[in-house]
C-alpha positions as CSV (number, residue, x, y, z in Angstrom):
1,X,0.0,0.0,0.1
2,X,1.2,3.5,-0.8
3,X,1.5,6.5,1.5
4,X,-1.9,8.3,2.0
5,X,-1.4,12.0,2.1
6,X,-4.2,13.6,4.0
7,X,-5.9,16.3,2.0
8,X,-5.5,19.7,3.5
9,X,-5.9,23.4,2.5
10,X,-3.2,25.8,3.7
11,X,-4.1,29.1,5.1
12,X,-3.2,31.6,7.9
13,X,-2.7,28.6,10.3
14,X,0.6,27.7,8.5
15,X,3.7,29.6,9.4
16,X,5.5,31.2,6.6
17,X,2.8,31.5,3.8
18,X,2.0,34.8,2.1
19,X,-0.5,36.7,4.1
20,X,-3.3,36.1,1.7
21,X,-2.6,32.5,0.7
22,X,-5.1,29.8,0.6
23,X,-4.5,26.7,-1.4
24,X,-3.5,23.1,-1.2
25,X,-0.1,21.3,-1.6
26,X,-0.3,21.1,-5.5
27,X,-0.9,24.9,-5.8
28,X,1.9,25.7,-3.3
29,X,4.3,23.6,-5.5
30,X,3.4,25.5,-8.6
31,X,3.1,29.1,-7.3
32,X,6.9,29.8,-7.7
33,X,7.2,31.4,-4.4
34,X,10.8,32.3,-3.6
35,X,12.6,32.8,-0.3
36,X,15.0,35.3,-1.9
37,X,12.2,37.4,-3.4
38,X,10.6,37.7,0.1
39,X,7.5,35.8,-0.9
40,X,7.3,34.1,2.4
41,X,6.5,35.5,5.7
42,X,9.7,34.7,7.5
43,X,10.7,32.9,9.6
44,X,10.1,29.9,7.6
45,X,11.7,26.3,7.6
46,X,12.9,24.9,4.4
47,X,14.2,21.6,3.1
48,X,16.5,21.6,0.1
49,X,15.2,19.0,-2.4
50,X,18.7,18.2,-3.6
51,X,19.9,17.2,-0.3
52,X,16.9,15.1,0.5
53,X,17.2,13.2,-2.7
54,X,21.0,12.6,-2.3
55,X,20.6,11.5,1.4
56,X,17.9,9.1,0.6
57,X,19.9,7.6,-2.3
58,X,23.0,7.5,-0.1
59,X,21.1,5.4,2.3
60,X,19.8,3.1,-0.2
61,X,23.2,2.5,-1.5
62,X,24.6,1.8,2.0
63,X,22.1,-0.8,2.9
64,X,22.5,-2.5,-0.5
65,X,26.2,-2.7,0.0
66,X,25.9,-4.0,3.5
67,X,23.1,-6.5,3.1
68,X,20.9,-4.6,5.5
69,X,17.4,-3.2,5.7
70,X,16.3,0.1,7.2
71,X,13.1,1.1,9.0
72,X,13.9,4.7,9.5
73,X,12.7,6.2,12.7
74,X,9.7,8.3,11.9
75,X,9.6,10.5,15.0
76,X,12.4,12.7,13.5
77,X,10.0,14.2,10.9
78,X,6.6,12.7,11.5
79,X,6.0,13.6,7.7
80,X,4.1,11.3,5.3
81,X,5.7,13.0,2.4
82,X,9.1,12.2,3.6
83,X,8.1,8.7,4.6
84,X,6.9,8.1,1.1
85,X,10.4,9.2,-0.1
86,X,12.0,6.7,2.2
87,X,9.7,3.8,1.3
88,X,10.1,4.5,-2.5
89,X,14.0,4.0,-1.8
90,X,13.4,0.6,-0.4
91,X,12.6,1.2,3.3
92,X,11.4,-2.2,5.0
93,X,9.0,-0.2,7.2
94,X,8.9,2.8,9.5
95,X,9.9,2.9,13.2
96,X,7.7,4.4,15.7
97,X,8.3,5.3,19.3
98,X,4.7,5.6,20.7
99,X,1.2,4.1,20.2
100,X,0.1,7.6,18.9
101,X,2.9,7.3,16.3
102,X,1.5,4.0,15.2
103,X,-1.9,5.5,14.9
104,X,-0.5,8.3,12.7
105,X,1.3,5.8,10.6
106,X,-1.9,3.7,10.0
107,X,-3.7,6.7,8.8
108,X,-0.9,7.3,6.3
109,X,-1.4,3.6,5.1
110,X,1.9,2.2,6.6
111,X,1.6,-1.6,7.0
112,X,5.0,-2.4,8.4
113,X,5.7,-0.8,11.7
114,X,8.5,-1.4,14.3
115,X,7.7,0.3,17.5
116,X,11.0,0.7,19.2
117,X,9.4,0.8,22.8
118,X,7.6,-1.3,25.3
119,X,3.7,-1.5,24.6
120,X,2.2,-0.6,28.0
121,X,-1.2,0.5,29.0
122,X,-4.8,-0.9,28.4
123,X,-5.9,1.5,25.5
124,X,-2.4,1.2,23.9
125,X,-2.6,-2.5,23.8
126,X,-6.2,-2.8,22.9
127,X,-5.6,-0.3,19.9
128,X,-2.7,-2.5,18.6
129,X,-4.6,-5.6,19.0
130,X,-7.6,-4.3,17.3
131,X,-5.5,-3.1,14.4
132,X,-3.9,-6.6,14.2
133,X,-7.3,-8.3,14.4
134,X,-9.0,-6.1,11.7
135,X,-6.0,-5.7,9.3
136,X,-4.4,-9.1,8.2
137,X,-1.7,-7.1,6.2
138,X,-0.4,-5.2,9.2
139,X,3.1,-6.4,10.2
140,X,3.7,-4.8,13.6
141,X,6.5,-5.3,16.2
142,X,7.3,-3.9,19.6
143,X,9.8,-4.6,22.4
144,X,9.9,-6.3,25.8
145,X,12.6,-5.8,28.6
146,X,11.1,-7.6,31.7
147,X,8.8,-10.3,32.7
148,X,6.3,-7.7,33.9
149,X,6.2,-6.3,30.3
150,X,5.2,-9.8,29.1
151,X,2.6,-10.1,31.8
152,X,0.9,-6.9,30.7
153,X,1.0,-7.8,27.1
154,X,-0.5,-11.2,27.8
155,X,-3.2,-9.7,29.9
156,X,-4.1,-7.2,27.4
157,X,-4.2,-9.5,24.6
158,X,-6.5,-11.8,26.6
159,X,-9.0,-8.9,27.2
160,X,-8.7,-7.9,23.6
161,X,-7.8,-10.8,21.3
162,X,-5.7,-10.0,18.3
163,X,-6.4,-13.1,16.5
164,X,-2.7,-13.8,16.1
165,X,0.3,-13.5,18.3
166,X,2.0,-10.2,18.9
167,X,5.6,-10.1,17.5
168,X,8.0,-8.8,20.0
169,X,11.8,-8.4,20.3
170,X,13.9,-8.6,23.4
171,X,15.5,-5.4,24.1
172,X,19.0,-5.3,25.8
173,X,20.3,-2.3,27.5
174,X,23.3,-1.0,29.7
175,X,23.8,0.0,33.3
176,X,22.8,3.7,33.6
177,X,21.2,3.6,30.2
178,X,17.6,3.6,29.2
179,X,15.4,0.6,28.8
180,X,16.5,-3.0,28.2
181,X,17.6,-6.0,30.0
182,X,20.7,-5.5,31.9
183,X,21.2,-9.4,32.7
184,X,21.7,-11.9,29.9
185,X,20.2,-14.8,32.0
186,X,17.0,-12.8,32.6
187,X,16.7,-12.0,28.9
188,X,17.1,-15.5,27.9
189,X,14.5,-16.6,30.3
190,X,12.1,-14.1,28.9
191,X,12.8,-15.3,25.3
192,X,11.9,-18.9,26.4
193,X,8.8,-17.7,28.1
194,X,7.8,-15.7,24.9
195,X,8.4,-18.7,22.7
196,X,5.9,-20.7,24.7
197,X,3.2,-18.0,24.9
198,X,-0.1,-18.3,23.0
199,X,-0.3,-14.4,22.9
200,X,3.3,-13.2,21.9
201,X,6.1,-14.6,19.8
202,X,9.7,-14.0,19.5
203,X,11.0,-12.2,16.5
204,X,14.4,-10.9,17.3
205,X,16.8,-9.1,19.6
206,X,17.5,-5.4,19.6
207,X,19.0,-2.4,21.4
208,X,19.5,1.2,21.0
209,X,23.2,1.7,20.9
210,X,22.8,5.6,20.4
211,X,22.4,6.1,24.3
212,X,26.2,5.5,24.3
213,X,27.2,8.0,21.6
214,X,28.0,10.9,23.9
215,X,31.1,9.3,25.4
216,X,34.7,9.8,24.4
217,X,35.4,7.8,21.1
218,X,37.3,4.9,22.5
219,X,35.0,4.3,25.5
220,X,31.9,4.6,23.2
221,X,33.2,2.3,20.5
222,X,34.0,-0.4,23.2
223,X,30.7,-0.2,24.8
224,X,28.8,-0.2,21.7
225,X,30.7,-3.1,20.3
226,X,30.0,-5.0,23.6
227,X,26.4,-4.4,23.5
228,X,26.1,-5.3,19.9
229,X,28.1,-8.6,20.6
230,X,25.6,-9.3,23.4
231,X,22.7,-8.9,20.9
232,X,24.5,-11.4,18.5
233,X,25.2,-14.1,21.2
234,X,21.6,-14.0,22.5
235,X,20.2,-14.2,19.0
236,X,22.5,-17.1,18.1
237,X,21.4,-18.9,21.2
238,X,17.7,-18.2,20.6
239,X,18.1,-19.3,16.8
240,X,19.8,-22.5,17.7
241,X,17.3,-23.3,20.5
242,X,14.4,-22.8,18.1
243,X,12.9,-19.9,20.0
244,X,12.3,-17.6,17.1
245,X,9.1,-17.5,15.0
246,X,9.8,-16.4,11.5
247,X,12.9,-14.8,10.1
248,X,14.9,-13.7,13.2
249,X,15.8,-10.0,13.5
250,X,18.9,-8.4,14.7
251,X,18.3,-4.5,15.1
252,X,19.8,-1.3,16.5
253,X,18.7,2.2,16.0
254,X,21.1,5.1,16.1
255,X,21.9,7.6,13.3
256,X,25.5,7.9,14.3
257,X,27.0,4.3,14.6
258,X,24.9,2.3,12.0
259,X,28.1,1.3,10.3
260,X,29.2,-0.6,13.4
261,X,25.8,-2.2,13.6
262,X,25.7,-3.2,10.0
263,X,29.4,-4.6,10.3
264,X,28.7,-6.6,13.5
265,X,25.4,-7.9,12.6
266,X,26.5,-8.7,9.0
267,X,29.1,-11.1,10.2
268,X,26.5,-12.9,12.3
269,X,24.3,-13.0,9.2
270,X,26.8,-15.1,7.5
271,X,26.4,-17.9,9.8
272,X,22.6,-17.8,10.5
273,X,19.6,-16.3,8.6
274,X,19.3,-13.0,10.5
275,X,17.5,-10.1,9.0
276,X,19.7,-7.0,9.9
277,X,17.5,-4.0,10.5
278,X,18.9,-0.5,10.9
279,X,16.6,2.3,12.4
280,X,18.4,5.6,11.7
281,X,16.0,8.4,11.6
282,X,18.2,11.6,10.9
283,X,20.0,10.6,7.8
284,X,17.5,11.9,5.5
285,X,17.5,15.4,6.8
286,X,20.8,15.3,8.5
287,X,22.2,18.6,10.1
288,X,24.9,21.3,10.0
289,X,26.8,20.2,13.1
290,X,26.3,17.2,15.3
291,X,25.5,14.5,12.9
292,X,27.6,16.2,10.4
293,X,30.6,15.5,12.7
294,X,29.5,12.0,13.5
295,X,29.0,10.9,9.8
296,X,32.5,12.5,8.9
297,X,33.8,10.0,11.7
298,X,31.9,7.2,10.1
299,X,33.3,7.9,6.7
300,X,36.9,7.9,8.2
301,X,36.4,4.3,9.8
302,X,34.0,2.6,7.4
303,X,35.2,1.7,4.0
304,X,31.7,1.2,2.7
305,X,30.6,4.5,3.9
306,X,33.6,6.2,2.4
307,X,33.1,4.4,-1.0
308,X,29.6,6.0,-1.5
309,X,31.0,9.3,-2.6
310,X,29.8,12.7,-1.4
311,X,28.4,12.1,2.3
312,X,25.2,13.1,3.7
313,X,24.2,16.8,3.3
314,X,22.2,19.0,5.5
315,X,18.7,19.6,4.1
316,X,17.1,21.7,6.8
317,X,17.4,25.5,7.1
318,X,15.5,28.1,9.0
319,X,15.2,31.5,7.3
320,X,14.6,34.7,9.3
321,X,15.0,38.4,9.1
322,X,17.6,40.6,11.1
323,X,15.3,42.8,13.1
324,X,17.8,44.9,15.0
325,X,21.5,45.8,15.5
326,X,21.2,47.6,18.9
327,X,25.1,47.3,19.4
328,X,28.1,47.2,17.0
329,X,28.7,43.4,17.9
330,X,25.1,42.3,18.7
331,X,22.4,41.3,16.1
332,X,18.8,40.4,16.9
333,X,17.1,38.1,14.5
334,X,13.3,37.3,14.3
335,X,13.3,33.7,15.2
336,X,13.5,31.9,18.5
337,X,12.6,28.7,20.4
338,X,9.2,28.5,18.8
339,X,10.9,28.2,15.4
340,X,14.2,26.3,15.7
341,X,15.5,23.6,18.1
342,X,18.7,23.6,20.0
343,X,18.8,19.9,20.8
344,X,22.5,19.5,20.9
345,X,23.9,22.9,20.2
346,X,22.5,26.3,19.4
347,X,21.7,27.0,15.7
348,X,24.5,28.3,13.6
349,X,24.6,30.9,10.8
350,X,25.0,29.6,7.3
351,X,24.4,32.5,4.9
352,X,22.8,35.9,4.6
353,X,21.1,37.9,1.7
354,X,20.3,41.5,1.4
355,X,17.0,41.5,-0.4
356,X,16.9,43.2,-3.8
357,X,17.3,42.4,-7.5
358,X,19.7,39.7,-8.1
359,X,19.9,38.8,-4.4
360,X,22.0,35.7,-3.6
361,X,23.2,34.2,-0.5
362,X,26.6,34.9,0.8
363,X,28.5,32.7,3.4
364,X,28.8,33.7,7.0
365,X,31.9,32.8,8.9
366,X,32.1,31.4,12.5
367,X,32.6,34.8,14.1
368,X,28.8,35.1,13.7
369,X,27.5,33.0,16.6
370,X,23.9,32.6,18.1
371,X,24.4,33.2,21.8
372,X,20.8,32.9,23.0
373,X,17.3,32.0,22.1
374,X,14.1,33.5,23.4
375,X,10.6,32.7,22.2
376,X,10.8,34.7,19.2
377,X,14.2,36.3,19.1
378,X,17.9,35.1,18.4
379,X,20.8,36.9,20.0
380,X,23.7,36.8,17.6
381,X,27.1,38.1,18.4
382,X,28.9,39.4,15.2
383,X,32.2,41.2,14.6
384,X,32.1,45.0,14.5
385,X,32.7,44.9,10.6
386,X,29.8,42.4,9.9
387,X,27.7,43.7,7.2
388,X,24.5,42.5,8.7
389,X,21.7,45.0,9.1
390,X,18.0,45.2,9.8
391,X,16.0,43.8,6.8
392,X,18.7,41.4,5.8
393,X,17.8,37.7,5.7
394,X,19.9,34.9,7.3
395,X,19.9,31.2,6.9
396,X,20.4,29.0,10.2
397,X,21.4,25.4,10.4
398,X,20.6,23.1,13.3
399,X,22.3,20.5,15.4
400,X,20.2,17.4,15.5
401,X,17.0,18.0,13.6
402,X,14.3,16.4,15.8
403,X,12.8,19.4,17.7
404,X,13.0,21.8,14.8
405,X,10.5,19.7,12.9
406,X,7.9,19.6,15.7
407,X,7.8,23.4,15.6
408,X,6.4,23.5,12.0
409,X,3.1,22.0,10.7
410,X,4.5,22.6,7.2
411,X,8.0,22.9,5.9
412,X,8.8,24.1,2.3
413,X,10.7,22.1,-0.2
414,X,12.9,24.4,-2.1
415,X,15.3,24.0,-5.1
416,X,18.9,25.3,-5.0
417,X,17.7,28.7,-6.1
418,X,15.5,28.7,-2.7
419,X,12.2,28.6,-5.0
420,X,9.4,26.6,-3.3
421,X,8.8,23.4,-5.3
422,X,6.8,21.4,-2.8
423,X,6.1,21.0,0.9
424,X,6.0,18.4,3.7
425,X,3.5,18.3,6.6
426,X,4.2,17.1,10.0
427,X,1.8,15.4,12.5
428,X,3.3,15.3,15.9
């Protein structure tokens, strides 16, 4: 089934649109609106089409060369248009974090959903059970990391029968981390119980290795490798003991270290018929700082990543006006926490434009630094000889894309001349 795009007319409820605009996505794509011509009411978030297409193709080549599959984490964008791009380039399914994500994905027509979380709560379990019962084509997975979690699923599925067993993966975790079994013996006991259950069945072993990514490189890599090896050993044991139902899955989910996941699980796949599933969510949009550095590191250590040519490109920019220069070295721009995220680091200036005939973006060096965000204002330190003045437009990049997306109901897809050629909606 293809992605279903909810019909919607855009009007004053959408940030960035011209003041009198009213029309649908097709009309917006064909209107020829230009950021540089000041056709949009800034601030506005834009996605460069060339970067999106490049990044989607890059990941397709990576998975083909490593023999892996990808279920991109949809929480990054919650955009059916971007999901459609990922599915068209061969995504196995889409990863969710919450039952509400699952509900949105079902509205988009997505049939293969990996919920990288525990399914807990009466209404949550009942909803998934009803979807499984009423939709034979739905291929749904979730995680368990305790006997109590299995108790809850079995009780919920007894109250609301799904008509088939719910597919689960054992999640492993690390001390001080997030969810996941810390003890291998407990994880194996849970796997044996799941295999014998009339309500759930064991489909794989997984973890989120990204919880470790903030450590120093040597310590990070050692801990990631140890976690991945735990997954492999438990997966091999469960396979050899006949505990899995169907093709067994080995999966891990970060956007920074998926090369290590592909290498470790790929080696295990040579001996046993594992499906290796990556869940990176940020690769499609990428960023201008945090993931850019991590992917540079990946290309330095991974021959396969290095062989793919030009690496991932930042697609997301937020454009705004300079409102004030109250001091020689201080600029105030018209965007803030309501418009742009600061997940890992503050936004960074990428370019500036002085509106007028033939206006074209000019680069901004790192002496221009965003120092603080208020709700609607950015405080930017600049050198005394900076050309920026009120009325100029600036482009800002982000460090980690997730929370910038949830500030926008609609983001504008632009070509390399910053002319709007499409749009994507978000449903957070």
